Structures are given as structure tokens and as C-alpha cells.
N, C-alpha and C positions, 0 to 999 in steps of 0.2 A: 773534754779533751785535757790531757795532761798539760799543765801550763808550760809555755815556752821558757819561763824563768827557771823552772825546775831543770829542764834540759841544759840551759846555759850554766846553771850552778854546778851541775854534774861535770860538764866539760871543764870548767875551771878547776874543779877538785882533782880530776884525773890528770890534767895538765900539771898542776902543782906537784902531784905525786911523782911524776916522771923526773922532776928535777933532782930527786934523790935516787933515781933508778930503782924505784920500788913501787909496787901497787899499794898505795896508802889510803887510809881514811882521809876525807877532806880536811884541810887545815882550818877551813871556816867551820863554825858551829854546825852540827848536823841539823838537817831539817826536823821540824817538830814531829815526833812520832804520832802516827794516826791512831786514834782511839779504836780499840777492838770492839766489835759488837758484843754485847753480853751473851755469854754461853748459857746453856741450861743449868750447869752447875752454879753459875753466878746468880741466875734468876731465881732458882728454887732451893738454894742453900741446903738447909737441914733435910728437907724433903728429898732432894736429889741424893744426898749422902745416904739416907736410909734405904731408898729404893735400890741403889747400886750395891751398897754393902750387904744387904740382905738378899741380894740376887733375886729380886722379884721377877725378873725376866732372865732367861738363860744367857742372852746376848746383851752385854752392857750397852751396845749401840741402840737398842730398841727404845729405851726411855730418852736417850739423848736426841732421838729423832721424833719423839712424840710432839704433838701440837696441842697447846693448852686451849681449852674451850672458852676461857675467859681470861681476864687480866692476871698476870702473875701475882700482883699485889693482893688481889681478892682470894686467889687460891692459897697463898701463904698465910693470909689472915685466918682462913677457915682451918688450915692445917694446924696452926698454933692453938686454936681453940678446941681442936679435936682430942687433944691429950694423947696419951700413949696408945698406939695402935698395934695389934698383932699383925702377922703377915697377911691374913685374910682381910682385916680391916684396912690395911695399907693398900692392898691391891684394889679393894672396892673404891677407896678414895681416889686412887690414880685413874681408874677406869671411868669414874664419874666426872673427872676434871680434865682428862686428856684424851685426844684421839691417838691411840697407840698403833703404830704401823704393824701390819701383818709381817710374818717372816718373809724375808726377801724371796720374791717369786723369780724362778729361773725358767728359761724357755724349756718346754717339754721336748724330750728327744723323740724323734720320729722312729716308729717301728720299721719303716721302710728303708731307713738308712740311705738316703740319697748321697751322691758324692759329697765329700767334705766341703769342697768349695761352694757347692750349691746350698748346703746346709748353712754355711756362714752367711751367705748372701741373704738367706731367709731370716737370719737372726738380727740383722741390723735394724729393721723396723721394730722388732720386739724390745730392743735395748735403747731405742731413741725416745727421748722425752720432749714435749713441747716447751716453748718459753715458759718461764716460771716467775710468778708474782706471789711469793709465799704469804700465808695469812699472818696476822699479828701474833707474835710470840713464838713462831716457828723458828727452828734452828737453821732452816734452809735459807740460802742466799738467793736473791733475785737474779735471774738470767734472762737477757732480752731475746735470746735465740735458742733454737733447738740444740740438743746435746745428746751424747751417748753415755750411758752409765756402764760400769763394768758388769754388773749382774749380782744376783744373790743379795747379801746384806748391804751391798754397796749401791745405794739408791741415788747417789749424787754424782756429779762430774768430778773427776780427780785430775790433778795436774799432770804428772809425768806419764800416768797410764794413757792419757789421751793422745800423746804423740804416737804411741805404738798402735793404738786403735785406728788413728788416722791413716797409717800405712795400709791397713785393710780397706778403709773407706776409699782411698785413692785407687787401690787395685780394683775395686768393684764399682767405679764410676760414680762415687758419692761425693764429688768435689764440693757441691754446695753445702753439704753437711760439715765437711772439714772447715770451710770458710765460716760457717755459723759458729762453730766451736772456738775458732780463733777469736772471733769478735767477742764471744763471751769472756775469754781470758783477758782480752784487752780491756773490757769493761771492768773486770775485777781489779786490774792494775790501776785503772783510773780512780777506783773507789778506795783501795786499800794500800796502794803503793807497791804491791807485789802480787804474785799469783798465790792464793792460799793453797794449802795441801789439798783441800777439797771444798766443795761449795756448801759448807755448814759453818755456822758461827763459831763452833768449837775448833775449827781448823784454821781460823784467820791469823792466829798468832805465829803460825809457821808456814813455810812454803814447802817445796819439794825440788828435786833436781831440775835445774832451769832449762827446759826443752822448748820454751816458747819460740825462740829464734829459729829452731829447726822446724816447728810447725809452720811458721810463716814461710819458710823456704819451700814448702810443698805446694804453695799456691802461686799460680802465674796470672798474668793480666790483671794486676791490681792497679787501680787508678792512683794518681799522685796524692790526692787528699788522704786516701786510706793509707798509702805507704808512709805518709808523714805522721799520721796518728799511730801507726804501728811502730815506727821508729821511736816516737816519744814514749811509748809503752816500754820498749826495750831499754831506753835510757833510764827510765824510772826503776825498772827491775834491777838493772845493774847497780844503780845507786843503793837500793835496798841491801844487796849482798855486800857491797863495799862498806857501807856505813854500819851495818848491824851484825856482820858475821866475819869480821877480820881478825886475823892472828898474826903476830910478829914472829918471823923466823929468826934463827940465830944471827944471820947477817943483816937483819933489819928489813928484809923484804916482807911484804905483806901478802899473805894468801888467805883463803877463806875456809871456814868450817861450817858445819851444820849447827843449828841452834833452835831457839824458840823464845818468843817474847814473854812466856809465862813459866812459872816453876811450881805448878800444882799438878795433881793427877789429871790425866787426860779424861775428858768427859766420856768418851766412847769406850774407854778401858779403865774406868775409875777404880773398880774393885781390884783389878790386877795390879794397877800402879800403887795403890795403897799397900797391898801385900808386899810388893817389891821394895818400895821406897821407905816404908815405915816412918813416914813423917819428915823425911829429909828432902828439903827443897832442891838440893843439888841433884839428887837422884831423879826427882821428878823432871827437872829440866833436861837431864841427859836422856831420859826416856822419850821426852818430847822431841829432842834433837834427833834421836834415832828414827823417830817417825818421819821427821823432815827428810832424812836421807833416803826414804823409800825402803831401806833395808831394815825393817823392824820385825825381828831383831837378828843380829849376826855377831859372831865372834870378833868381827872387825872392831866393835865398839866396847869390848869387855877388857878391863885392865888385866884380868887373869887369863883372858883368852878362852874362857869356858863358861862363866856363870853370869846371868843377867844382873844380879845385884851389884856387880863391880862396874856397871856401865859408866863410861866417861866420854861420851860422844863429843861433847863440846871441847874436849882437850885434844881432839884429833883433827889434823889437816888432811883431807881425803883426796885421793887421786882423781876420782870421778867428778866431784864437784868442780875442782879447779880446771880440769880438762874442758868441762862444759862452759865454764866462764871464759876460758881462752877462745872457744868457738864463738861464744856470744860477742866477745870483743871484736873478733874478726868480722862477724856478721854486721855489727853496728858500723864498723869502719866502711864496709862495702855499701851499706844503705846510706851512710852519710855522703859517700861519693856519688851515688846514683841520684841523690836529691840535691846535690850541690850545697850541702850543709857543711859548715866549717868545723867538722869533728872527725874526719877520716884519719888524719895523721895522729891525732891524740889517741884514738883507740887502737891504731896499728902499733903505736909505741907501748900502750898498755898490754896488748897481746904479746908482744915480743918480750917485755919484762916478765910477764907471767910465765911464758914458756921457759925462760932461763931459770926461774925459781923452781918450777916443776922439775926440770931436768937436774937441778942441783939437789933438791931436798926430797923428792918423792921417787927417786930411782935407786934401786939396789944393784950395784954392779956385780956383786957376788952371786945374787940369786937370779939375775936376769929378769927382773920384774919391777913394775911400779907398785907403790903401796901408800900407806897412810902414815903420816908423820905424827908421832906421839910427842906432844909439846912438853909433857912432864918428864918423860924419860930422855928427851932430846935424841930420838932415833926413830927409824921406821919400825912400825909394828911388824912382828914376825908373821909369816904365813902368806902364801899366795892366794889371791881372791880374783874373781872375775873383774873387779875394778881395774886390774892391770891393763885391760884392753882399751879403756877409755882414751888414753893418750894416743892410741892408734885411730880410734873412731873420729877424734877431732883433729888428728894430724899434728899433735904436739911433738911426738917422738921423732928422733932421728931415724934414718933408714936402718942403721945397724942395730939400734935398740929395738926397733920394731921387729926385726928378724929374731932377736933373742926372746922377746915376749912370745912370739909364735911358738918357739921351741918349748918355752916354759908351760904355756897353755896345753900343748899337746902332751907333755910329760905329766903334768900335775892336775889338770882340770878337765881334760877330755875324757868323758865316760862313754860307755857303750851306747848310751841313748841320748847324748847331748852334752852340754857344758855344765859342769858342776859350778855352784855359786862360790864355794870356798873348798879348801882341802881339810877343813876341820868339821868333825861331827859332834855337834853340841845338843842336838834336838831342836835348835832354833830353826825357823823356816827359811832364813837366809843363810844357811850353811848347807854343806853336803848332807844327804844325797840329792837335795832339791836342785832343780833347774827351772829357771824362770824365762818366759818368752822374751821379755825386753833384753835380758842379758845375752840370749842367743843371737838376737839381731845386732846388738852392739858389737859382739864378737865377730860375727860373719862380716859385717861391713868394715870394721876396723882391720881385720886380717886381710881382707881383699884389697884394701887401700895400700897395704904394704906388700902386696904380691904373694901372700901366703894363702893362695887359693885352695890348695889341697886341704889344709886344716880347716879353713872356712867352710868348705863343702862338707867335710865330715861332720862338723857341728850342725850345720843347717839341715842336712838330710837325715842325720840321726834323730834330731829333735822332731822333725816332721814325721818320721816314722813312729815316734812315741805318741805324738798327738793323734795320728791316724789309728794306731792300735787301740788307744783308749776310746776313741770315737766309735770304732767298730764294735767294741765291747759294751759300751754304756750309752752311746749316743750323745756324750757330753764333751765339751771343751772346758778344761779346768784352769784354775788360777795358777797352779804350779804342778810340777811333775817330779817324781823320783826318777832321775836319769840313770841311776845305777840298776834299778829293778824294773824300769818301764811300767810304772803304776802311778796312782795319784800321790802327790806330794803330801807331806805331813808337817807337824810342828806349828808353832804360832799360837795366837790367843783365840782362835776360832776355827771351826772346821773348814777344810778346803772348799772353796766356792766354785760354782760352775756358772757359766754364762758365755764366754768370759771375755770382756772387751779386748784386752791387750793380747791374749792368746789368739783370738780370732784375727786380729790385725796382723800380727807377726806371721801366723800360719799362711794367710793369703799372700803376704809379701814373699815368703819363702817358697810358696808354691809357684809363684810367677818366676822367681829367680832360678829355681831348679826344675821347672817343667813338670810339676806334679799336679796340675790343675784338675785332673780327672779323679784324683784319689778321694 
């Protein structure tokens, strides 16, 4: 269990911050950073570098997920004595010393094409994995309970993906599986102080958009001991974002940004990062921060608005992250009240302070949108993105601003087949013409909460129709879709994956919302 002292220290820190009417890092020294488990790049150094640079496997994630057959020290000693190896020799060495995963298996489509809802219900068992106790040297993290993977190359549990997957699990009566996944996330916070991006050692130095409090909100009838443990996990996660991801706004207010605890190429995209960063640790850290955002990659994070090498994610204060942290602070306050813990007022003040800072610094009156604040340029980044709807989703926005956001979305982001991710076409997967299931749900829910039901319905039903058309054509549910042409999405560092956890979840939730269960 997260120590009670940790929770008390956090409460003191947040209370101190409120004396200056800002969300600040704690005045007391930060808690000692937890050591990250060694990643494959760190364990296998020169061997890992050569395997990835020489593209021994088409997907860089393959070797990052391989399991050594004996100790890393013994493998590296033999590698050092082997001398120069050509590609064939290197491959032979790797296959002799590692169990290499097969390409990600995805559920086979049925030629019979049952109704989509029925097909998704049949997918859950295929995407569910048992509790995991990984073998020595594996990059996998231990998980005490069952969990759902996205599918394809994604063989592990991911943070923000899982909330949207859970929406479908709840729709299909899989509440015990939702509960198991939440318990896994709580166990990760207890071990690492935050929820990692995914359940691999190479993901632990970063997190993802903080949806844990929303996952917990899906579950009812939780006993007091569990509620206490879950609250302690949220307090620890909040502390992580406050202590390790804070930025100072021009008026002294503190908001949060995406980041990463390392500044080296990502293990799972090593070759790509080396090519982009060309040895610059700053670029590597900003690439990692972009991965923490979940939007890897998007024009949102590019200094020139167009090209990946100009990425500067850590210099950006984003609307989505800070809206979610506002929601987290409100949820913590409510849980403190429910458990009669002396922290409700502190987190209510923290949420109010954050709301004021968001409304001051992340709103464009001229454009009628929320956006991302560029710390270097001291202004909002240009361009409307789907992140503008997050302040509606967590109810940060005033009613009048919510109405303007609805107009902006309808004008600039609503496509014939769903919600565009941005209005910029860069070839990156988190830009137009792609639409992603999680953003469709955030938009539908956010707009509905502000009375913009017509636009919400257009987004939800158009995206559902896109998913249904692709399913009828190929039998697949995809990671992302081109919502301008109603086809598979493109861009990114790997081919479009099918499976697919969060698309399954959002599709089932939208089917329930809009009465399309039989499609």
C-alpha cells in the first residue's frame, strides 16, 4: 500500500501551493525519485544498438520485447568475444540467445460477419491475458490480475487506452475484468509512483494522460479498504505530475506538461529516434514526451507546426493534460469527503486554481478554442485540435466558452466520417485526416455536457458508420481511421494495427448511446 506519509506529504505540499494562489511544486524537497527498471537498451547496450540500427527485425518493438534465455551479463560477454558479425551472424546470435516474439497476432475476422456488437463481445476473450509473472530479463512488468491488450504489436496493457477499452467491457457486462485492470494500475502506482505508459520496463520513465480516476469512477460497490487504497494511489499519481511535470506560467501559476525521465532514444522506436534526434538528448526527451502525451506524433508538438525534428513537447503546456488533472483534483476531493479524510478542501482549492489558470492561459478568445501554451513563444500554439474539447469533457469551461468550442469543432474538425484530430495535414498519425476512437468519445461526452447534442450526435454516429463500413469490408476493427475518406488511417512509425482495444470499447459505448446495437 502507498504509505500514509506520502499522502500527508502531498496534502501539505498542495496546501502550501494554495497560499500563493498557484498550483506549485512542493516547497519541501521532492520525494526521492524511484529507480527505473533497466530497459533492454540498458541491459544489452552495444548489442541492442546494432540489432536496432541494422533493422534485424522490421518492427523495432520486436527485440525490445524479446526474452533473454540466460543472464544479460553472460549474453553480453559472449557478444563481446564474438567479434564483428554480419547481419546473418547477428541474427543467429540473437535467435540463439533470445526468445523473440512472433508478429502480433490479431483476431481472425469471421467470414460470416456477425453483427458488430456480437463480434466485439467475441473479441474480449481473445484480447484478455492472465496475470503475469515475467521470466528473468524480460521487459514485461508483473501484473497480479487479468488485463486486456490493444492487439497487434501491442502485447501489453497500456494506460490511457485502457479507459476506453473499459467502456466496452462495462457495456458488455465485464465489470470484474474492469476491476482487475484497475487493480493492476494501482499496483503499478504502488511500485513506481505513477502509472507507466505501458507495462514494459522501457515505458516506466514516462506515463500517459491520467485517466485512472475516471477508470475508478466506472466501478460501484467498492469496500472502504479498497477505496482507501485507490485514493492513496490517486494521491501518489497527482504528486508525480506536480513534482515532475510542472511549468511556470507568466503570472507565476503552475500548470503541467508532458515529459519523460530519460533523454535517450526510445527502446521500441530506437532506429527512428536515432534518425530524428541525431544524437541530441533534447530531441530524444521531446520525442519521449510526445509518446507520454499519447499523441505520437502530432503538429501540436512541432515548433514549425510541420516537421518532426522540430519537436519541443516539453516546452508546451497542453489543454488536455491540465483538464484531466483538474478532473483528478475534483475526484480526489470527492473521495476525501467520502472517506472522511482531511484533504477535500485542499484539492477543491487546487482544482479551482487550476481552472482559473486554464481559462486564462489556454483559451483563445479570437479563435473560440482551447489550445496548448508555447512557453518559449509566450503564446498559444496556432491551430485548432481535438484537445480543445477536453475542458468540456472535464467541465473546466464556462458555459459560454463551451458553446463557442462546439461551433469551432463543427466548423473546423467535423468531417464526413467523424472528428478530425487536427486541422493540419502533416502525414503524422495524430493529425488529419485521421480520427481516433478515444477522441470521438471525449468529444461526444464533452459536447453533450454542454448541451451541444446535435454536434455530439453527428460525431458519434458518423464515426460509428465508419467503423461499421470497415468491419463489413474487412471484418476488422482498426486502431485509427481516415475520417475524410472512410478508410484505414495512416501515418506513424508502424502499420495501422487491428484488434483493437479502444476502438472496440468506444464502438460498444457509442452503440449503446445511439441505439445501433444490432449493426
